[in-house]
C-alpha positions in Angstrom: 195.8 29.3 6.0 195.5 27.9 9.6 192.2 27.1 9.2 193.4 25.2 5.4 195.7 23.5 8.1 193.2 22.3 10.6 190.7 20.7 8.1 193.5 18.9 6.6 194.5 17.4 9.8 190.5 16.7 10.4 190.2 15.2 6.8 193.3 13.4 7.7 192.0 11.9 10.8 188.6 11.1 9.4 190.9 9.0 6.4 193.1 7.4 9.0 189.4 5.9 11.1 188.0 4.8 8.0 191.0 3.1 7.1 190.9 1.3 10.8 187.3 0.2 10.3 188.4 -1.2 7.0 191.9 -2.7 8.2 189.5 -5.7 9.9 188.9 -6.9 6.4 192.8 -6.6 5.3 194.9 -7.6 8.7 198.1 -9.1 7.8 198.7 -11.1 10.8 201.6 -13.1 11.9 202.6 -14.2 15.4 205.0 -11.4 16.6 206.5 -11.7 19.8 204.9 -9.4 21.8 207.4 -7.6 24.3 210.5 -7.4 21.7 207.7 -5.6 19.0 206.2 -3.0 21.6 210.1 -2.7 23.0 210.5 -1.3 19.1 207.4 0.7 18.4 208.0 2.5 22.4 211.6 3.3 21.4 210.5 5.6 18.8 209.5 8.0 22.1 212.8 7.3 24.3 213.9 10.9 23.3 210.8 12.5 24.2 210.5 10.8 27.4 214.2 11.5 28.3 213.3 15.1 27.6 210.4 14.8 29.7 211.7 12.9 32.6 209.3 9.9 31.8 210.3 6.4 32.7 209.3 3.8 30.8 209.1 -0.2 31.4 207.8 -2.8 28.9 207.7 -6.1 31.4 206.3 -9.6 30.3 206.9 -13.0 29.1 209.3 -12.5 26.6 208.2 -15.4 24.3 204.5 -14.5 24.7 203.2 -14.3 20.9 200.0 -13.2 19.4 198.7 -13.4 16.0 198.6 -9.1 15.1 199.1 -7.2 12.1 202.2 -5.4 13.0 201.8 -2.3 11.0 198.4 -1.9 12.4 198.7 -2.4 15.7 202.0 -0.2 15.9 199.5 2.4 15.1 197.7 1.4 18.5 200.4 1.4 20.7 201.7 4.9 19.1 198.6 6.5 19.8 198.2 5.4 23.2 202.1 6.4 24.2 201.8 9.7 22.3 198.5 10.4 24.7 200.5 8.6 27.9 203.3 11.4 27.1 201.2 14.3 26.4 199.7 13.3 30.3 202.9 13.7 31.7 204.6 17.0 30.9 206.7 17.3 33.9 207.8 13.7 34.5 206.4 10.1 35.4 206.6 6.2 34.9 205.2 4.8 31.8 204.4 0.9 32.0 203.2 -1.4 29.2 203.0 -5.3 30.7 202.0 -8.1 28.7 200.4 -11.3 30.8 198.6 -14.1 29.5 195.6 -14.4 32.2 193.7 -17.4 31.0 194.5 -19.7 28.0 193.2 -18.6 25.3 194.0 -14.7 25.8 196.9 -12.2 26.5 196.3 -8.9 28.2 198.4 -5.6 27.3 198.7 -3.2 29.9 199.3 0.2 29.4 199.5 2.5 32.3 200.4 6.0 33.2 201.1 8.2 35.8 199.6 11.2 34.1 196.9 13.7 34.9 194.3 10.9 34.5 190.5 11.2 32.8 188.1 13.0 34.6 185.6 10.3 35.5 182.2 12.2 33.4 184.8 12.0 30.2 185.4 8.3 30.4 182.6 6.7 29.0 183.0 8.8 25.7 186.5 8.7 24.9 186.2 6.1 22.5 183.8 7.7 20.5 184.5 9.3 17.2 185.2 13.4 17.2 184.8 13.2 21.2 187.9 15.7 22.3 188.7 15.7 26.4 191.0 18.0 28.2 193.7 18.6 25.3 191.5 19.1 22.7 193.1 17.1 19.8 190.7 15.8 17.3 188.7 13.3 18.9 189.8 10.6 16.4 192.7 9.1 18.0 191.2 6.5 20.1 188.1 5.6 18.3 190.9 4.5 15.6 192.3 2.4 18.4 189.4 0.7 19.5 188.9 0.4 15.7 191.9 -1.5 15.0 191.9 -3.2 18.8 188.4 -4.8 17.4 189.8 -6.0 14.1 192.7 -8.0 15.9 189.1 -9.5 17.4 190.2 -7.8 20.8 188.8 -5.5 23.4 189.8 -2.5 24.6 189.0 -0.8 28.2 190.1 2.2 30.4 190.3 3.1 33.4 191.5 6.0 35.4 192.0 8.0 38.3 192.4 11.8 37.7 195.8 13.3 39.2 197.4 9.4 39.1 197.2 8.2 36.0 195.3 6.0 33.7 195.5 2.1 32.3 194.3 1.0 29.0 193.5 -2.7 29.1 193.9 -4.7 25.7 192.5 -7.9 25.4 193.3 -10.4 22.6 193.0 -13.8 22.0 195.6 -16.3 22.3 195.2 -19.1 19.4 
């Protein structure tokens, strides 16, 4: 039974990755106010964050819009928030900041004060089936990368073990 459950989870993950790869072909792009959108998505985690004593902050220009597929982009944020909360079982901070660093780009910084990612693992975290310190299936961040790229964006990460991690998503601004 346990092995069947594990294999089902793997197949579900591979199916989700395949759908993420195909998402670029059929995104339902629409203008979305990012700060309010992210606030709604992250609200799903308020109870868990409160139980873990994690402070959540979402900041940025409340009028800033991007052309995104809300369903697909919520998958990106849900994955990154889930990972951040897992990295802070005993409290911390989760910050999401939306800025416009240049005329034709939008930056979304997703930061946590969790355990961080070891330097030797950092270059591999977006690879399919790469399992970091917490095990998992090794598909979550590969899916995130595929979905960000489907939005004509890019994603980078910086991390300091013991201090936290920052994912930077850059999107085009029309």
